[in-house]
MIDOSE-1310 file (N, C-alpha, C; in nm, 2 decimals, decimal comma, always signed):
residues 255
xxxx	+0,08/-0,12/+0,00/+0,00/+0,00/+0,00/+0,09/+0,12/+0,00; +0,06/+0,22/-0,09/+0,15/+0,34/-0,10/+0,14/+0,42/+0,03; +0,25/+0,49/+0,06/+0,25/+0,57/+0,18/+0,19/+0,71/+0,16; +0,18/+0,79/+0,27/+0,11/+0,92/+0,26/+0,20/+1,01/+0,18
xxxx	+0,14/+1,11/+0,11/+0,21/+1,21/+0,04/+0,25/+1,32/+0,14; +0,38/+1,34/+0,16/+0,43/+1,42/+0,27/+0,38/+1,56/+0,27; +0,37/+1,63/+0,15/+0,33/+1,76/+0,14/+0,18/+1,78/+0,19; +0,10/+1,68/+0,15/-0,04/+1,68/+0,19/-0,05/+1,66/+0,34
xxxx	+0,03/+1,57/+0,40/+0,03/+1,54/+0,54/+0,07/+1,67/+0,62; +0,17/+1,74/+0,57/+0,21/+1,86/+0,63/+0,10/+1,97/+0,62; +0,04/+1,98/+0,51/-0,07/+2,08/+0,49/-0,18/+2,05/+0,59; -0,22/+1,92/+0,60/-0,32/+1,89/+0,70/-0,28/+1,92/+0,84
xxxx	-0,16/+1,90/+0,87/-0,11/+1,93/+1,01/-0,11/+2,08/+1,03; -0,08/+2,16/+0,93/-0,09/+2,31/+0,95/-0,24/+2,35/+0,97; -0,33/+2,29/+0,90/-0,47/+2,33/+0,92/-0,52/+2,29/+1,06; -0,48/+2,17/+1,11/-0,51/+2,13/+1,24/-0,45/+2,23/+1,35
xxxx	-0,33/+2,27/+1,32/-0,26/+2,36/+1,41/-0,34/+2,49/+1,42; -0,38/+2,54/+1,30/-0,45/+2,67/+1,30/-0,59/+2,66/+1,36; -0,64/+2,54/+1,36/-0,78/+2,52/+1,41/-0,78/+2,52/+1,56; -0,67/+2,51/+1,63/-0,67/+2,51/+1,77/-0,58/+2,62/+1,83
xxxx	-0,57/+2,62/+1,96/-0,48/+2,72/+2,02/-0,52/+2,86/+1,99; -0,42/+2,94/+1,95/-0,44/+3,08/+1,93/-0,52/+3,12/+1,81; -0,54/+3,02/+1,72/-0,62/+3,05/+1,60/-0,54/+3,12/+1,49; -0,47/+3,23/+1,53/-0,38/+3,30/+1,44/-0,23/+3,28/+1,48
xxxx	-0,15/+3,23/+1,39/-0,02/+3,20/+1,42/+0,07/+3,26/+1,31; +0,19/+3,30/+1,35/+0,29/+3,35/+1,26/+0,37/+3,24/+1,19; +0,44/+3,27/+1,09/+0,52/+3,17/+1,02/+0,62/+3,09/+1,11; +0,68/+3,16/+1,20/+0,78/+3,10/+1,29/+0,71/+3,01/+1,38
xxxx	+0,59/+3,05/+1,43/+0,51/+2,96/+1,52/+0,47/+2,83/+1,45; +0,42/+2,85/+1,33/+0,38/+2,73/+1,25/+0,50/+2,63/+1,23; +0,61/+2,69/+1,19/+0,73/+2,61/+1,16/+0,78/+2,54/+1,28; +0,79/+2,61/+1,39/+0,84/+2,56/+1,52/+0,74/+2,45/+1,57
xxxx	+0,61/+2,48/+1,57/+0,51/+2,39/+1,62/+0,51/+2,26/+1,55; +0,55/+2,25/+1,42/+0,54/+2,13/+1,35/+0,68/+2,08/+1,31; +0,78/+2,15/+1,36/+0,92/+2,10/+1,33/+0,95/+2,11/+1,18; +0,91/+2,21/+1,12/+0,94/+2,23/+0,97/+1,03/+2,35/+0,95
xxxx	+1,11/+2,34/+0,84/+1,19/+2,45/+0,80/+1,10/+2,57/+0,76; +1,14/+2,69/+0,79/+1,06/+2,81/+0,76/+1,02/+2,81/+0,61; +1,11/+2,78/+0,53/+1,08/+2,78/+0,38/+0,98/+2,68/+0,34; +0,98/+2,56/+0,40/+0,88/+2,46/+0,38/+0,74/+2,50/+0,42
xxxx	+0,74/+2,55/+0,55/+0,61/+2,60/+0,61/+0,55/+2,71/+0,52; +0,64/+2,81/+0,48/+0,59/+2,92/+0,40/+0,54/+2,88/+0,27; +0,60/+2,78/+0,20/+0,55/+2,73/+0,08/+0,41/+2,67/+0,09; +0,39/+2,59/+0,19/+0,26/+2,52/+0,21/+0,16/+2,63/+0,25
xxxx	+0,19/+2,72/+0,33/+0,10/+2,82/+0,37/+0,06/+2,91/+0,25; +0,15/+2,94/+0,17/+0,12/+3,02/+0,05/+0,02/+2,95/-0,05; +0,05/+2,82/-0,06/-0,04/+2,74/-0,14/-0,18/+2,73/-0,08; -0,19/+2,71/+0,05/-0,32/+2,70/+0,11/-0,39/+2,83/+0,10
xxxx	-0,31/+2,94/+0,11/-0,37/+3,08/+0,10/-0,43/+3,10/-0,04; -0,36/+3,05/-0,14/-0,40/+3,07/-0,28/-0,53/+2,99/-0,30; -0,55/+2,88/-0,24/-0,67/+2,80/-0,25/-0,79/+2,85/-0,16; -0,76/+2,95/-0,07/-0,86/+3,00/+0,01/-0,88/+2,92/+0,14
xxxx	-0,79/+2,83/+0,17/-0,80/+2,75/+0,29/-0,73/+2,82/+0,41; -0,65/+2,91/+0,38/-0,58/+2,99/+0,49/-0,58/+3,14/+0,45; -0,60/+3,23/+0,54/-0,59/+3,37/+0,52/-0,48/+3,43/+0,60; -0,42/+3,54/+0,55/-0,31/+3,61/+0,63/-0,36/+3,75/+0,66
xxxx	-0,34/+3,78/+0,79/-0,38/+3,91/+0,84/-0,28/+4,01/+0,78; -0,32/+4,12/+0,71/-0,23/+4,21/+0,64/-0,15/+4,29/+0,74; -0,19/+4,31/+0,86/-0,12/+4,39/+0,96/-0,02/+4,31/+1,04; -0,07/+4,20/+1,10/+0,03/+4,12/+1,18/+0,10/+4,02/+1,10
xxxx	+0,05/+3,98/+0,98/+0,12/+3,88/+0,90/+0,09/+3,74/+0,95; +0,01/+3,72/+1,05/-0,02/+3,59/+1,10/-0,13/+3,52/+1,01; -0,14/+3,39/+1,03/-0,23/+3,31/+0,94/-0,34/+3,26/+1,03; -0,46/+3,24/+0,96/-0,57/+3,18/+1,02/-0,65/+3,10/+0,92
xxxx	-0,74/+3,01/+0,96/-0,82/+2,93/+0,87/-0,90/+3,03/+0,77; -0,91/+2,98/+0,65/-0,98/+3,07/+0,55/-1,13/+3,03/+0,53; -1,20/+3,12/+0,45/-1,34/+3,10/+0,43/-1,37/+2,98/+0,35; -1,28/+2,94/+0,26/-1,31/+2,82/+0,17/-1,32/+2,69/+0,26
xxxx	-1,24/+2,68/+0,36/-1,24/+2,57/+0,45/-1,37/+2,57/+0,52; -1,42/+2,68/+0,57/-1,55/+2,69/+0,64/-1,66/+2,65/+0,54; -1,65/+2,69/+0,42/-1,76/+2,66/+0,32/-1,76/+2,51/+0,30; -1,65/+2,45/+0,28/-1,65/+2,30/+0,26/-1,70/+2,23/+0,39
xxxx	-1,66/+2,28/+0,50/-1,71/+2,21/+0,63/-1,86/+2,23/+0,64; -1,91/+2,35/+0,60/-2,06/+2,37/+0,61/-2,13/+2,28/+0,51; -2,07/+2,26/+0,39/-2,13/+2,18/+0,29/-2,14/+2,03/+0,34; -2,04/+1,99/+0,41/-2,04/+1,85/+0,47/-2,15/+1,84/+0,57
xxxx	-2,16/+1,94/+0,66/-2,27/+1,93/+0,76/-2,40/+1,94/+0,69; -2,42/+2,02/+0,59/-2,55/+2,04/+0,53/-2,59/+1,90/+0,46; -2,50/+1,84/+0,40/-2,53/+1,71/+0,33/-2,57/+1,60/+0,43; -2,50/+1,60/+0,54/-2,54/+1,50/+0,64/-2,67/+1,53/+0,72
xxxx	-2,70/+1,66/+0,74/-2,83/+1,70/+0,79/-2,94/+1,66/+0,70; -2,92/+1,69/+0,57/-3,02/+1,65/+0,47/-3,04/+1,50/+0,47; -2,94/+1,42/+0,47/-2,96/+1,28/+0,47/-3,03/+1,23/+0,59; -2,99/+1,29/+0,71/-3,05/+1,25/+0,84/-3,20/+1,28/+0,84
xxxx	-3,24/+1,40/+0,78/-3,38/+1,44/+0,78/-3,46/+1,36/+0,68; -3,39/+1,31/+0,58/-3,46/+1,24/+0,47/-3,48/+1,09/+0,49; -3,41/+1,03/+0,59/-3,41/+0,88/+0,60/-3,55/+0,82/+0,61; -3,63/+0,87/+0,70/-3,76/+0,81/+0,72/-3,85/+0,84/+0,60
xxxx	-3,85/+0,96/+0,54/-3,94/+0,99/+0,43/-3,90/+0,91/+0,31; -3,77/+0,89/+0,29/-3,72/+0,81/+0,17/-3,76/+0,67/+0,19; -3,75/+0,61/+0,30/-3,80/+0,47/+0,33/-3,95/+0,46/+0,30; -4,03/+0,56/+0,35/-4,17/+0,55/+0,33/-4,20/+0,56/+0,18
xxxx	-4,13/+0,65/+0,11/-4,15/+0,67/-0,04/-4,12/+0,54/-0,11; -4,01/+0,47/-0,08/-3,98/+0,35/-0,15/-4,09/+0,24/-0,13; -4,14/+0,23/+0,00/-4,24/+0,13/+0,03/-4,37/+0,17/-0,05; -4,41/+0,30/-0,05/-4,53/+0,34/-0,12/-4,52/+0,32/-0,27
xxxx	-4,41/+0,35/-0,32/-4,39/+0,34/-0,47/-4,35/+0,21/-0,52; -4,29/+0,13/-0,43/-4,24/+0,00/-0,47/-4,12/+0,01/-0,56; -4,05/+0,12/-0,55/-3,94/+0,14/-0,64/-3,82/+0,19/-0,57; -3,71/+0,21/-0,64/-3,58/+0,26/-0,58/-3,60/+0,41/-0,56
xxxx	-3,54/+0,46/-0,45/-3,54/+0,60/-0,41/-3,40/+0,65/-0,40; -3,37/+0,76/-0,46/-3,24/+0,83/-0,45/-3,25/+0,97/-0,39; -3,16/+1,01/-0,31/-3,14/+1,14/-0,26/-3,01/+1,20/-0,32; -3,02/+1,31/-0,39/-2,90/+1,36/-0,46/-2,87/+1,51/-0,43
xxxx	-2,75/+1,55/-0,44/-2,71/+1,69/-0,42/-2,61/+1,72/-0,54; -2,61/+1,85/-0,56/-2,51/+1,90/-0,67/-2,37/+1,88/-0,62; -2,29/+1,83/-0,71/-2,15/+1,81/-0,68/-2,07/+1,83/-0,82; -2,00/+1,94/-0,83/-1,93/+1,98/-0,95/-2,03/+1,97/-1,07
xxxx	-2,00/+1,89/-1,17/-2,09/+1,89/-1,29/-2,19/+1,78/-1,29; -2,22/+1,72/-1,17/-2,31/+1,61/-1,17/-2,39/+1,61/-1,04; -2,46/+1,50/-1,02/-2,55/+1,48/-0,90/-2,48/+1,37/-0,82; -2,45/+1,40/-0,70/-2,39/+1,30/-0,61/-2,50/+1,23/-0,53
xxxx	-2,51/+1,10/-0,54/-2,61/+1,02/-0,46/-2,57/+1,01/-0,32; -2,64/+1,07/-0,22/-2,60/+1,07/-0,08/-2,69/+0,97/+0,00; -2,80/+0,92/-0,06/-2,88/+0,82/+0,01/-2,95/+0,74/-0,10; -2,96/+0,61/-0,07/-3,02/+0,51/-0,17/-3,10/+0,41/-0,09
xxxx	-3,23/+0,41/-0,12/-3,32/+0,31/-0,06/-3,35/+0,20/-0,17; -3,32/+0,08/-0,14/-3,35/-0,03/-0,23/-3,49/-0,05/-0,27; -3,52/-0,09/-0,38/-3,66/-0,13/-0,42/-3,70/-0,24/-0,33; -3,82/-0,23/-0,27/-3,86/-0,33/-0,17/-3,91/-0,46/-0,23
xxxx	-3,82/-0,53/-0,29/-3,85/-0,67/-0,34/-3,72/-0,76/-0,31; -3,72/-0,88/-0,37/-3,61/-0,97/-0,34/-3,51/-0,97/-0,45; -3,51/-0,87/-0,54/-3,42/-0,87/-0,65/-3,28/-0,83/-0,60; -3,18/-0,87/-0,67/-3,04/-0,83/-0,63/-3,01/-0,69/-0,67
xxxx	-2,97/-0,61/-0,58/-2,94/-0,46/-0,60/-2,81/-0,42/-0,55; -2,75/-0,32/-0,60/-2,62/-0,27/-0,56/-2,63/-0,13/-0,50; -2,58/-0,11/-0,39/-2,58/+0,02/-0,32/-2,51/+0,13/-0,41; -2,57/+0,24/-0,43/-2,52/+0,34/-0,52/-2,48/+0,47/-0,45
xxxx	-2,48/+0,47/-0,32/-2,44/+0,59/-0,24/-2,29/+0,62/-0,28; -2,27/+0,75/-0,32/-2,14/+0,79/-0,36/-2,12/+0,80/-0,51; -2,22/+0,74/-0,58/-2,21/+0,74/-0,73/-2,25/+0,88/-0,78; -2,21/+0,90/-0,91/-2,25/+1,03/-0,97/-2,35/+1,00/-1,08
xxxx	-2,45/+1,09/-1,10/-2,54/+1,09/-1,21/-2,53/+1,22/-1,29; -2,55/+1,21/-1,42/-2,54/+1,33/-1,50/-2,65/+1,43/-1,47; -2,62/+1,56/-1,47/-2,72/+1,66/-1,45/-2,82/+1,67/-1,56; -2,78/+1,66/-1,69/-2,87/+1,68/-1,80/-2,96/+1,57/-1,84
xxxx	-2,93/+1,45/-1,78/-3,00/+1,33/-1,83/-3,08/+1,25/-1,72; -3,09/+1,31/-1,60/-3,16/+1,24/-1,49/-3,27/+1,34/-1,43; -3,37/+1,28/-1,37/-3,47/+1,36/-1,31/-3,41/+1,44/-1,19; -3,32/+1,38/-1,11/-3,25/+1,45/-1,01/-3,18/+1,57/-1,06
xxxx	-3,10/+1,55/-1,17/-3,02/+1,66/-1,23/-3,11/+1,77/-1,28; -3,22/+1,74/-1,35/-3,30/+1,84/-1,41/-3,37/+1,93/-1,30; -3,41/+1,87/-1,19/-3,46/+1,95/-1,08/-3,36/+2,05/-1,03; -3,23/+2,01/-1,01/-3,13/+2,10/-0,96/-3,10/+2,20/-1,07
xxxx	-3,10/+2,17/-1,19/-3,07/+2,26/-1,30/-3,18/+2,37/-1,31; -3,31/+2,33/-1,28/-3,42/+2,42/-1,29/-3,42/+2,52/-1,18; -3,37/+2,49/-1,06/-3,39/+2,58/-0,95/-3,25/+2,63/-0,90; -3,14/+2,58/-0,94/-3,01/+2,62/-0,88/-2,93/+2,68/-0,99
xxxx	-2,91/+2,81/-1,00/-2,82/+2,87/-1,10/-2,68/+2,82/-1,10; -2,63/+2,78/-0,98/-2,50/+2,72/-0,98/-2,49/+2,59/-1,06; -2,59/+2,51/-1,05/-2,59/+2,39/-1,13/-2,59/+2,41/-1,27; -2,66/+2,51/-1,32/-2,67/+2,54/-1,46/-2,53/+2,60/-1,51
xxxx	-2,47/+2,67/-1,42/-2,33/+2,73/-1,45/-2,23/+2,62/-1,46; -2,24/+2,52/-1,37/-2,15/+2,41/-1,37/-2,16/+2,32/-1,49; -2,28/+2,31/-1,55/-2,30/+2,23/-1,66/-2,24/+2,28/-1,79; -2,23/+2,41/-1,80/-2,18/+2,48/-1,92/-2,27/+2,48/-2,04
xxxx	-2,22/+2,50/-2,16/-2,31/+2,53/-2,27/-2,33/+2,42/-2,36; -2,28/+2,30/-2,33/-2,31/+2,18/-2,42/-2,23/+2,19/-2,55; -2,25/+2,10/-2,64/-2,34/+1,98/-2,62/-2,29/+1,88/-2,52; -2,38/+1,81/-2,46/-2,35/+1,71/-2,36/-2,36/+1,57/-2,41
xxxx	-2,30/+1,48/-2,33/-2,30/+1,34/-2,38/-2,44/+1,28/-2,39; -2,45/+1,20/-2,50/-2,58/+1,13/-2,53/-2,57/+0,99/-2,48; -2,64/+0,95/-2,38/-2,64/+0,82/-2,32/-2,73/+0,72/-2,39; -2,84/+0,78/-2,44/-2,94/+0,70/-2,52/-2,99/+0,80/-2,64
xxxx	-3,07/+0,74/-2,72/-3,13/+0,82/-2,83/-3,22/+0,93/-2,77; -3,26/+0,92/-2,65/-3,36/+1,02/-2,59/-3,29/+1,13/-2,50; -3,16/+1,12/-2,49/-3,08/+1,22/-2,41/-3,09/+1,35/-2,47; -3,12/+1,46/-2,39/-3,12/+1,59/-2,44/-2,97/+1,64/-2,43
xxxx	-2,92/+1,69/-2,54/-2,78/+1,72/-2,55/-2,75/+1,87/-2,58; -2,86/+1,94/-2,61/-2,84/+2,08/-2,65/-2,90/+2,18/-2,54; -2,84/+2,30/-2,53/-2,89/+2,39/-2,42/-3,03/+2,44/-2,44; -3,07/+2,47/-2,56/-3,20/+2,52/-2,58/-3,31/+2,43/-2,54
xxxx	-3,30/+2,30/-2,58/-3,39/+2,20/-2,54/-3,39/+2,17/-2,39; -3,27/+2,17/-2,33/-3,26/+2,15/-2,18/-3,32/+2,27/-2,11; -3,30/+2,39/-2,15/-3,35/+2,51/-2,08/-3,50/+2,51/-2,09; -3,56/+2,46/-2,20/-3,70/+2,45/-2,21/-3,76/+2,35/-2,12
xxxx	-3,69/+2,24/-2,10/-3,73/+2,14/-2,00/-3,72/+2,19/-1,86; -3,62/+2,27/-1,83/-3,61/+2,33/-1,70/-3,72/+2,43/-1,67; -3,76/+2,50/-1,77/-3,88/+2,59/-1,75/-4,00/+2,51/-1,72; -4,02/+2,40/-1,79/-4,14/+2,31/-1,76/-4,13/+2,26/-1,62
xxxx	-4,01/+2,22/-1,57/-3,99/+2,17/-1,43/-4,04/+2,28/-1,33; -4,00/+2,40/-1,35/-4,04/+2,51/-1,26/-4,19/+2,54/-1,27; -4,25/+2,52/-1,38/-4,39/+2,54/-1,40/-4,47/+2,43/-1,33; -4,43/+2,31/-1,34/-4,51/+2,20/-1,28/-4,46/+2,15/-1,14
xxxx	-4,34/+2,18/-1,11/-4,28/+2,15/-0,98/-4,22/+2,01/-0,97; -4,19/+1,95/-1,07/-4,12/+1,82/-1,07/-4,06/+1,79/-1,21; -3,97/+1,69/-1,21/-3,89/+1,66/-1,33/-3,90/+1,51/-1,35; -3,89/+1,47/-1,48/-3,89/+1,33/-1,51/-3,78/+1,31/-1,62
xxxx	-3,73/+1,19/-1,63/-3,64/+1,14/-1,73/-3,67/+1,00/-1,77; -3,71/+0,98/-1,89/-3,76/+0,85/-1,94/-3,66/+0,80/-2,04; -3,58/+0,70/-2,00/-3,48/+0,64/-2,09/-3,38/+0,74/-2,14; -3,34/+0,83/-2,06/-3,24/+0,94/-2,10/-3,10/+0,90/-2,06
xxxx	-3,09/+0,82/-1,96/-2,95/+0,78/-1,91/-2,94/+0,63/-1,94; -3,04/+0,55/-1,91/-3,04/+0,41/-1,92/-3,16/+0,36/-2,00; -3,15/+0,27/-2,09/-3,26/+0,22/-2,16/-3,35/+0,14/-2,07; -3,48/+0,16/-2,07/-3,57/+0,09/-1,99/-3,59/+0,14/-1,85
xxxx	-3,53/+0,25/-1,82/-3,54/+0,31/-1,68/-3,60/+0,45/-1,69; -3,69/+0,48/-1,60/-3,75/+0,61/-1,59/-3,74/+0,66/-1,44; -3,74/+0,79/-1,43/-3,74/+0,85/-1,29/-3,82/+0,98/-1,29; -3,86/+1,01/-1,16/-3,93/+1,13/-1,14/-3,88/+1,19/-1,01
xxxx	-3,85/+1,32/-1,01/-3,79/+1,39/-0,89/-3,85/+1,52/-0,86; -3,83/+1,56/-0,73/-3,88/+1,69/-0,68/-3,77/+1,76/-0,60; -3,78/+1,89/-0,58/-3,68/+1,97/-0,52/-3,69/+1,96/-0,36; -3,58/+1,97/-0,30/-3,57/+1,98/-0,15/-3,51/+2,12/-0,12
xxxx	-3,58/+2,19/-0,03/-3,53/+2,33/+0,01/-3,50/+2,33/+0,15; -3,41/+2,43/+0,19/-3,38/+2,45/+0,33/-3,47/+2,56/+0,39; -3,44/+2,61/+0,51/-3,52/+2,71/+0,58/-3,52/+2,84/+0,51; -3,41/+2,86/+0,42/-3,41/+2,99/+0,35/-3,46/+2,97/+0,21
xxxx	-3,52/+2,86/+0,18/-3,58/+2,82/+0,05/-3,47/+2,81/-0,05; -3,35/+2,78/-0,01/-3,25/+2,75/-0,11/-3,26/+2,60/-0,15; -3,23/+2,58/-0,28/-3,23/+2,44/-0,33/-3,11/+2,36/-0,27; -3,13/+2,26/-0,19/-3,02/+2,18/-0,13/-3,01/+2,04/-0,18
xxxx	-3,10/+1,99/-0,26/-3,10/+1,86/-0,31/-3,23/+1,82/-0,38; -3,24/+1,70/-0,41/-3,36/+1,65/-0,47/-3,38/+1,50/-0,43; -3,51/+1,46/-0,44/-3,54/+1,32/-0,41/-3,61/+1,26/-0,53; -3,58/+1,14/-0,57/-3,65/+1,08/-0,68/-3,68/+0,93/-0,67
xxxx	-3,78/+0,89/-0,74/-3,81/+0,75/-0,76/-3,76/+0,70/-0,89; -3,70/+0,59/-0,90/-3,65/+0,54/-1,03/-3,69/+0,39/-1,04; -3,73/+0,35/-1,16/-3,77/+0,21/-1,18/-3,78/+0,18/-1,33; -3,84/+0,07/-1,36/-3,86/+0,03/-1,50/-3,97/+0,12/-1,56
xxxx	-3,95/+0,15/-1,69/-4,04/+0,24/-1,76/-4,19/+0,19/-1,74; -4,21/+0,06/-1,75/-4,35/+0,01/-1,75/-4,41/+0,02/-1,61; -4,33/+0,04/-1,51/-4,39/+0,06/-1,38/-4,40/+0,21/-1,34; -4,30/+0,29/-1,38/-4,30/+0,43/-1,35/-4,40/+0,51/-1,44
xxxx	-4,41/+0,46/-1,56/-4,50/+0,53/-1,66/-4,62/+0,45/-1,69; -4,73/+0,52/-1,73/-4,85/+0,46/-1,77/-4,85/+0,42/-1,91; -4,96/+0,37/-1,96/-4,98/+0,33/-2,10/-4,95/+0,44/-2,20; -4,97/+0,56/-2,16/-4,95/+0,68/-2,25/-4,81/+0,72/-2,25
xxxx	-4,72/+0,66/-2,18/-4,58/+0,70/-2,17/-4,54/+0,80/-2,07; -4,64/+0,86/-2,01/-4,62/+0,97/-1,91/-4,60/+0,91/-1,77; -4,53/+0,98/-1,69/-4,51/+0,93/-1,55/-4,65/+0,92/-1,48; -4,67/+0,82/-1,40/-4,80/+0,80/-1,33/-4,82/+0,91/-1,23
xxxx	-4,94/+0,98/-1,24/-4,97/+1,09/-1,15/-4,95/+1,06/-1,00; -4,99/+0,93/-0,96/-4,98/+0,90/-0,82/-4,83/+0,89/-0,78; -4,74/+0,86/-0,87/-4,60/+0,85/-0,83/-4,55/+1,00/-0,82; -4,59/+1,08/-0,91/-4,55/+1,22/-0,90/-4,60/+1,28/-0,77
xxxx	-4,72/+1,26/-0,73/-4,77/+1,31/-0,60/-4,69/+1,26/-0,48; -4,65/+1,13/-0,49/-4,58/+1,07/-0,38/-4,44/+1,14/-0,36; -4,37/+1,16/-0,48/-4,24/+1,22/-0,47/-4,25/+1,36/-0,42; -4,35/+1,44/-0,47/-4,36/+1,58/-0,43/-4,39/+1,58/-0,28
xxxx	-4,48/+1,49/-0,23/-4,51/+1,49/-0,09/-4,38/+1,46/-0,01; -4,30/+1,37/-0,05/-4,18/+1,34/+0,02/-4,08/+1,46/+0,02; -4,07/+1,52/-0,09/-3,98/+1,64/-0,10/-4,03/+1,75/-0,01; -4,16/+1,77/+0,00/-4,21/+1,88/+0,09/-4,19/+1,84/+0,23
xxxx	-4,21/+1,71/+0,27/-4,19/+1,67/+0,40/-4,04/+1,69/+0,45; -3,95/+1,65/+0,36/-3,81/+1,67/+0,39/-3,77/+1,81/+0,41; -3,83/+1,90/+0,32/-3,80/+2,04/+0,32/-3,85/+2,10/+0,45; -3,97/+2,06/+0,49/-4,03/+2,11/+0,62/-3,94/+2,07/+0,74
xxxx	-3,88/+1,95/+0,73/-3,79/+1,90/+0,84/-3,66/+1,98/+0,84; -3,63/+2,04/+0,73/-3,51/+2,13/+0,72/-3,54/+2,27/+0,75; -3,67/+2,30/+0,78/-3,71/+2,44/+0,82/-3,78/+2,52/+0,72; -3,81/+2,46/+0,60/-3,88/+2,53/+0,50/-4,03/+2,52/+0,53
xxx	-4,10/+2,64/+0,52/-4,24/+2,64/+0,56/-4,34/+2,68/+0,44; -4,28/+2,73/+0,33/-4,36/+2,77/+0,22/-4,31/+2,70/+0,09; -4,40/+2,66/+0,00/-4,36/+2,60/-0,12/-4,43/+2,66/-0,24
């Protein structure tokens, strides 16, 4: 097994040092505290500063933890609070729908699955927590694109990868779909990422009504959709009810 990368270990040690004690430390204090040469400590601090993980006080020259580290930490807490609040509702949704349920959040240019409830039958299934789904070709992704400007910015201008013949790959068509999502309050994706699979999703909001994730039901086209090819209304209602319930548990009171 490969050993640790020394520069990363030293950077982590500096962040831990700044997180405790005096909070603000000078270069000499950092170097002495970790047994590093001043030049080495300065180089790591400069890199951390460029990335926003460390800030330097212009008057004293001392270093402290930066805003980017706080943002990442808050993101970690938000995701875990979202998952904790969604556990019961996601389980109930899977039982009511008889299908797989995913909880997803925006992560770079895709949707990160942070919770996965298996379809309640005896079939063999694989846990997909930690997997990524495409923004432009899934119900989870379309919900986030419709309501979160950051998601749309992450995706770029296209064209995007076509996973099936039904995948939307151009910006005009996708933006039209996002407008429809905002109008009706839910998104669907029928055989856009995988042949024979359909999904329907709704937005989850926090107490400030910010988009923080989405919940979706996914299954075979013949069970998710009716004879007319449209997603079954009862399934749409169930997903929207679950999304509203999770949002309320996160402090959102208006929808």
